[in-house]
KOLLOSE-958550 format. One record per residue (C-alpha): residue in three letters; x, y negated, z negated. Coordinates in steps of 0.5 Angstrom, whole numbers, plus 500, padded with zeros to 3 digits. Example, Ala and Ser with C-alpha at 12.3 -4.5 7.8 and 13.67 -1.06 7.14 Angstrom:
ala525509484ser527502486
// end
This chain:
met614841656thr616848657ala612854656pro614856649glu612849647thr605849650ile602857649gly596857645ala594850646leu587849645pro583848652gly581841653thr585839647pro588832648glu595832649ile600830643pro607828646pro613832645val616832638ser623832636ala626837631ala626831626met618831627arg617838625glu616842619thr617849618glu614852611leu611858608lys606858603phe605863597ala599863593leu600866586thr597868579ala598863573pro603868570ala607869577phe607862578asn610860571ala615866572ala617864579gln619857576gln625861572trp627865578glu634867578lys636864584phe636857581asp642855579pro642855571ala646849571val641844574arg636842570arg629843572pro626837575arg620833572ala614834576arg611828580arg604827581leu601827589met595824590ala592824597val586822601tyr585825608phe581822613asp577825619thr571823623ala564825621ala564830627gly571833624asp574832630leu581832627ala580839624arg577842630his583840634lys587843628ala590836626ser590832619leu591825617arg592823610val595817606arg599820600thr601816594val607817589asn609813584arg605807587arg609808594his604810600val605814606ile601816612thr602823615phe599826621lys600833622trp598838628thr599845630gly602847636ser606853639phe613851636ala619855635gly617857628gly610860631trp604860625phe609857620glu611851624arg607844625gly608837628glu609832622val610824623glu610819617ala610812616ala610808610ser604803608pro604797604thr597799601pro593806600glu588804606leu589808612asp592804618ile594808624ala597803627leu603804623leu605810626pro609811632pro604808638glu604815642ile602818635ala596813634gln594814641ala594821640ile589820634ile585816638arg584821644leu583827639thr577823636ala575820642gly575813638arg570815633lys571812626leu575815621glu573816614ala575819607val573826607tyr576830602ser582829597ser587832593asp591831586ile597835586lys602836581arg609838584val616841582val621841587arg627845587leu633846592leu636853594his642854598asp644861600gly650859605thr646860611gly641855610thr638850605ile630851603glu626846599met621850594ala615846592phe611849586asp604846587ser598846582gly592842582val585841586ile582839592ser576835592ala570834597gly564830594asp562834588lys566841590thr573843588cys578848590pro584850585val591850588arg596854585glu602855591val609855592glu611852599met618854602glu620849607phe626850611lys631844611ser637845615gly642851617asp640858620ala632858621gly632865619ala634863612leu627861610tyr624868612arg630872608leu628867602gly621869603leu622876603asp626876597phe621872593val615877595ala620882593ala621879586phe613876585pro606878586ala605873592arg600873597leu601869604glu597863604ser594862611leu591856610ser594849609lys591844604ala588840609glu585846612arg582848606gly579841604ala576841611ala572847610leu570845603ala568838606ser564842612gly561848608lys563852614ala565859614pro572860617glu571863624ala574869628val580867632arg581869639ala587870643val590864645ala592862653gly598865655leu605862658gln605856662gly610852666glu617855667pro620858661val626862661leu625869659asp629868652gly624863650ala618867653ile619873648gly619869642ala613865644leu609871646ile611874639asn609868635ala602868639cys600875637leu602874630gly599867630gln592870632phe593876627ile594871621ala589866623asn583871622trp585873615pro580867612ala574869617phe575876614glu575874607ser569869607gly567869615asp565874620ala569880618val566884623lys569879629ala575878625val577885624his576886632gln581880633met586882628arg586889632val587885639ala593881636met596888634arg595891641arg597885645leu603885640arg605892642ser604891649val609885650leu614889645gly613895649leu615891655phe621887652gln623894649arg624897656ala628891659phe632890653pro632896648ser633894641ala631897634gly627891632phe622892638thr622899636val620898629phe616892630arg612896635glu611902631gln609897625ala604894629arg601900631asn600903624ile596896622ala592897628asn590904626ala589902619met583897621gly581903626glu576906621ala572899619arg572897627asn569904629trp564904623asp562896625val561898633phe557904631ala552900626glu551896632leu550901637leu545905632lys541899630thr540896638gly540903641pro536909638ala534906632ala530900636ala528906641phe525910636pro522905631gly517910628glu523915625ala524914618gly530917618phe534912621glu534908614thr537913611leu543914616leu544906616ala545906609gly550912610val553907615ala553901610gln557905605tyr563907610arg563900613ile564898606ala570903605gly573901611his573893610asp576895603ala581898606val583892611arg583888605ser588892601leu592892608leu592885608gly594884601ala599890601ala607888600glu608892607thr604888611leu607881608arg614884609phe612885616val609878618leu616875615ser620880618leu617879625gln617872624gly624871622phe626876628ala623871633ala626865630thr633868630his632871637gly634878634trp633882640arg640878642asn644882637ala642889641leu645886648ala652887650gly655880652glu655881659ala647883659leu646876655pro645872662glu639877663leu635873658ser636866662val632868668pro625865669ala620869665arg616869672asp621874675phe620879669ala613878669asp613879677thr616886676ser613888670leu606887673ala607890679arg610896675leu604897671his599896677arg602902680arg602906674leu594904674leu593906681arg597913680asp593914673gly586912676lys586917682asn579921683ile577917677thr570920677his573927676leu578925670ser577929664ala576925657glu583925655gln585922662arg580917662his583915655glu590914658leu587910664arg584905659lys590904655asp593903662leu588898663lys589894656lys597894657leu596891664arg590886662tyr594884656thr600882661val596879666asp593874660leu600873657phe604872664gly598870669gly599863668leu606863671phe604864678asp601859683ala595864685arg591862679lys584864681gln587870684ile590872678ala584870674ala579875679tyr584880678gly584880670lys576879670ser576886674leu581889670ser576887664lys570890667leu573896668gln576897661asp569895658arg566900662leu571906660gly570903653val563904653phe564912654asn570911649asp565908644leu560913645ala564919644val567916637ala559915635arg558922636glu563924632leu561919626ala554921627leu556928625arg560925619leu554922616asp551927611ala543928611gly543933606asp536936605asp533930608val529933614ala528926617ala535923616ser537930620arg532929625ala535921626ala542924626gly540929632ile537923636val543919635ile548925638gly543926644trp543919645cys551919645ala551925650arg546922655gly550915655ala556919656val554921663glu557916667asp554912672asp559915677glu557911683gly558904679leu565907676arg567908683arg565901686met569898680trp575902681lys575900689lys574893687val581894683arg584898688arg583892693leu586886689lys593885691pro594879686phe602879686glu603878693
// end
């Protein structure tokens, strides 16, 4: 299996066999209000000569182990009943060409509504046994959906649109469903994303980032969604053309995967991980733009920067709140003014998170996601290349990585000279160099044979980045402390002064420690 197929595999996940194109589904899901849902069924793109089909009732029971092994491995297993016909379906996510919006799907007819995984292809049944460690499968949750299906043909592709309304149930807990699924059936892969863009321009829709199975599993477990860290990088021997799409998918997938955690989980970690996703995306797009100048790379890189910046206020106040509570407020527990400062910080944090919520619900963000995924699915970067340059995309991705990593390494060494004497601005630029290099190591390092050497190099970069990050956080914290209005509150003013002094003292760097870290990075030669 090539690297674009395996990037992002969960550590320790039992292998699921490679799948054919017929065993994959690529779809978009949009949640709508009741009025928008009804209006969308009368969309002008539907052929008025074709009568609206009758609704079908889809009843499904989902199975998992008591420990939730399938859900933990991002897989689902169900038996669906439609008009007395029973179908067993196994679905799983992976790093497919369609990125976040594509998954593996295998079905088998069943004579009864009882689950029998032996009816599935043997390799899939064995994969389920490995995923569950052979533990007993039991009914965990169910869905009762009314579905109306329409087909759209735009001359380049065929898309099936399903209008689903109903409920997901787990015991006495329920979750309503009102969504539109657009599934790619045939033709040009970009047709799905173009239609999605047309749809969100016509109706106030929100991208649904969780499948029905994921919502059902969450309902059954009662667990809040967790923030999602960046996935593993490229593996195997991919060519550069496939690697570009795979890395775009990985970054975009991490961004979308953190939406549920932001809404109903650990919002602080989710904001951080979404910003990381956009920074990683900017880094890889910058690498590719340098080698293959394309308006697409430029536009999406700028949009990723704007999204990351829009989340910066929330992230800065989150970091400041933690620093305040664990630092000066903990060191001076008798200072009454810290309570007032923390209340002020809480208000800024609420405003910052509200801004992130607005960002994720904005039409511009939705267009960014759909346009970028369409760009990846259709290999849009090829359009900017002259015919004679296209073979350059067929070179091994490792060759491109080797050249890029060596160049970024040289730049780091150049900008880090006399590190203890750099100004605050120069340190900030050095930290950006570190991020770009570390992200590149993370994403391309798996293509090299010297894994331990690469890992050690990445770890050293990370430590140096963290050290410079502390200096940056303290500088930002000092600015935020000055923004807190203590008014005539003497105690709060005193506490604010303590915070500013704390930051100033902490910003006095440990020159010897910084110098030792830098020497260690300079001595490492991971690409020789």
